C-alpha positions in Angstrom: 3.4 52.1 -10.8 5.9 51.6 -8.1 9.2 53.4 -8.1 12.5 51.7 -8.9 13.4 52.1 -5.2 10.2 50.2 -4.3 11.0 47.5 -6.8 14.5 47.2 -5.4 13.1 47.0 -1.9 10.6 44.3 -2.9 13.3 42.4 -4.6 15.4 42.6 -1.5 12.5 41.4 0.6 11.8 38.5 -1.8 15.4 37.4 -1.8 15.6 37.7 2.0 12.4 35.6 2.4 13.8 33.1 0.0 17.0 33.0 2.0 15.1 32.4 5.2 12.9 29.7 3.7 15.5 27.7 1.8 17.5 26.5 4.8 14.4 25.4 6.6 13.2 23.5 3.5 16.7 21.9 3.1 16.6 20.9 6.8 13.2 19.3 6.4 14.3 17.4 3.3 17.4 16.1 5.1 15.3 15.0 8.1 12.8 13.3 5.8 15.6 11.5 4.0 17.1 10.3 7.2 13.8 9.0 8.5 13.1 7.3 5.2 16.5 5.5 5.5 15.8 4.5 9.1 12.4 3.1 8.2 13.9 1.1 5.3 16.7 -0.1 7.5 14.2 -1.3 10.1 12.4 -3.4 7.5 15.6 -4.7 5.8 17.3 -5.7 9.1 14.1 -7.4 10.4 13.8 -9.4 7.2 17.4 -10.3 6.4 19.2 -9.9 9.8 22.2 -7.8 10.3 24.7 -10.0 8.5 22.4 -10.7 5.6 21.6 -7.0 4.9 23.8 -4.7 2.9 23.7 -0.9 2.5 22.4 -1.3 -1.1 19.4 -3.1 0.2 18.6 -0.1 2.5 19.2 2.4 -0.3 16.8 0.5 -2.7 14.1 0.1 0.0 14.3 3.8 0.9 14.4 5.0 -2.8 17.4 7.1 -1.8 21.0 7.3 -3.1 24.4 6.3 -1.9 25.3 9.9 -1.4 22.1 10.4 0.7 22.9 7.3 2.8 26.5 8.2 3.5 25.6 11.8 4.3 23.6 10.6 7.3 25.3 7.4 8.3 28.9 6.2 8.1 28.1 2.6 7.3 25.7 -0.3 8.0 26.8 -0.4 11.7 26.0 3.3 12.1 22.4 3.0 10.9 21.9 -0.2 12.9 23.0 1.5 16.1 20.8 4.5 15.3 17.8 2.1 15.1 18.6 0.8 18.5 18.6 4.3 19.8 15.2 5.0 18.2 13.4 2.5 20.5 14.5 4.1 23.8 12.6 7.5 23.5 9.5 5.7 22.2 9.4 3.5 25.2 10.2 6.2 27.6 7.5 8.5 26.3 4.9 5.7 26.3 5.7 4.8 29.9 5.7 8.4 31.1 2.2 8.9 29.5 0.9 5.6 31.0 1.8 6.5 34.6 0.9 10.2 34.4 -2.5 9.6 36.1 -1.3 6.9 38.6 -0.4 8.0 42.1 -0.1 4.6 43.8 3.5 3.3 43.3 2.3 -0.3 42.7 -0.1 0.9 40.1 2.7 2.8 38.5 4.8 -0.4 38.3 1.9 -2.2 36.9 1.2 0.5 34.3 4.9 0.7 33.3 5.1 -3.1 32.8 2.0 -3.2 30.7 3.2 -0.3 28.6 6.6 -1.9 28.0 5.0 -5.0 26.6 2.6 -2.9 24.5 5.4 -0.8 23.1 7.5 -3.9 22.2 4.4 -5.3 20.5 3.6 -2.2 18.5 7.2 -1.9 17.4 7.9 -5.5 16.6 10.6 -4.9 14.0 12.5 -2.5 16.2 12.1 -5.0 19.1 13.6 -7.8 17.0 16.5 -5.6 16.1 17.2 -4.7 19.7 16.5 -8.0 21.5 17.5 -10.6 18.8 19.6 -9.2 15.9 21.9 -7.1 18.1 22.9 -10.0 20.4 26.4 -11.3 19.7 27.4 -8.9 17.0 30.7 -7.9 18.6 32.3 -5.4 21.0 30.8 -2.1 19.7 27.4 -3.6 19.6 27.6 -5.3 23.0 28.5 -2.0 24.6 25.5 -0.2 23.0 23.2 -3.1 23.9 24.3 -3.1 27.5 23.7 0.7 27.8 20.3 0.3 26.3 19.3 -2.6 28.5 20.8 -0.7 31.4 18.5 2.2 30.6 15.4 -0.1 30.8 16.7 -1.7 34.1 17.2 1.8 35.6 13.7 2.8 34.6 12.3 -0.3 36.4 14.5 0.3 39.4 13.1 3.9 39.7 9.6 2.5 40.1 10.8 -0.1 42.6 12.6 2.6 44.6 9.4 4.7 44.7 7.4 1.8 45.9 10.0 1.1 48.7 10.0 4.7 49.7 6.2 4.8 49.9 6.2 1.6 52.0 4.3 -0.3 49.4 6.9 -3.0 49.2 9.7 -4.0 51.6 13.2 -2.7 51.3 15.3 -4.7 48.9 18.2 -4.6 46.4 16.2 -2.8 43.8 19.0 -2.8 41.2 19.3 -6.6 41.2 15.5 -7.0 41.2 15.2 -4.6 38.3 17.6 -6.6 36.2 15.7 -9.8 37.1 12.5 -8.1 36.0 14.1 -7.0 32.7 15.4 -10.5 32.2 12.0 -12.0 32.6 10.4 -9.5 30.2 13.2 -10.0 27.7 12.7 -13.7 27.6 9.0 -13.4 27.1 9.4 -10.9 24.3 12.2 -12.8 22.6 10.2 -16.0 22.6 7.3 -14.2 21.0 9.6 -12.6 18.4 11.4 -15.8 17.4 8.8 -18.6 17.7 5.6 -16.7 17.8 4.4 -17.8 21.2 2.2 -16.6 22.5 0.4 -15.6 19.3 -0.1 -12.1 20.7 2.3 -10.7 23.3 -0.6 -9.3 25.4 -1.6 -12.9 26.1 1.4 -13.2 28.4 0.7 -10.1 30.3 -1.7 -11.3 33.1 0.6 -14.1 34.2 3.8 -12.0 33.9 2.4 -9.0 35.7 1.1 -11.2 38.6 4.4 -13.1 38.8 6.6 -9.9 38.9 4.4 -8.0 41.3 4.3 -11.0 43.7 8.1 -11.4 43.4 8.5 -8.1 45.3 5.6 -8.7 47.7 3.2 -6.3 46.1 -0.5 -6.9 46.1 -1.8 -7.9 42.7 -4.4 -5.2 41.6 -7.9 -6.3 40.7 -8.1 -7.4 37.0 -4.4 -8.3 36.9 -4.8 -11.8 38.4 -4.3 -14.3 35.6 -7.0 -17.0 35.0 -6.5 -20.2 36.9 -4.6 -22.9 34.9 -6.5 -25.9 33.8 -4.9 -29.3 33.9 -6.0 -32.2 31.8 -7.4 -35.1 33.8 -5.1 -38.2 33.9 -6.8 -41.3 32.6 -6.8 -44.2 35.0 
């Protein structure tokens, strides 16, 4: 049988371990609640739009409480802006992974473009929130939207700058070209999100890749060239 001192020490150790474990558990629970709220908000905003959604919709969809919601987010606008922020690291990580094995700057541009479309396609609800729902919501939203779009344009510009430095494409105003590329990508994705054309976003990829690469004088890599268009014969 252990001494009273041993029992005291064991009790102290148990209490200490419990004290170390409980903060980590609480942190994990808070993180899980926040992610559950974000997942629910993504669904609610995609289905109802920003103006049609209310905080209670998000609380019900997340099986959370008002206290839980307002602990993590100040209001509906706060969680909406947090969703916009969520897409940026996903896109950045996907692009970094895609170009990791590419040494040729044109191949890097091609891989980045392909990955951007694939990421928008995989995260359709987030893409709709960023590219459709966030447009025209007001001053605070417009600033966030421009910063997020600016991030995408800067990412494109970085690949263009590398291609210029390597002599793969001629010197040009890469900032303006990057925004033009982003505009083209944006319009293709928004059309897909809103009217469902093309049926799958990857169907637009061959034509878009060839168009953008040619626009900077880059050679179109094998396998990227889109199929030749067929035109119906005119009846005499």
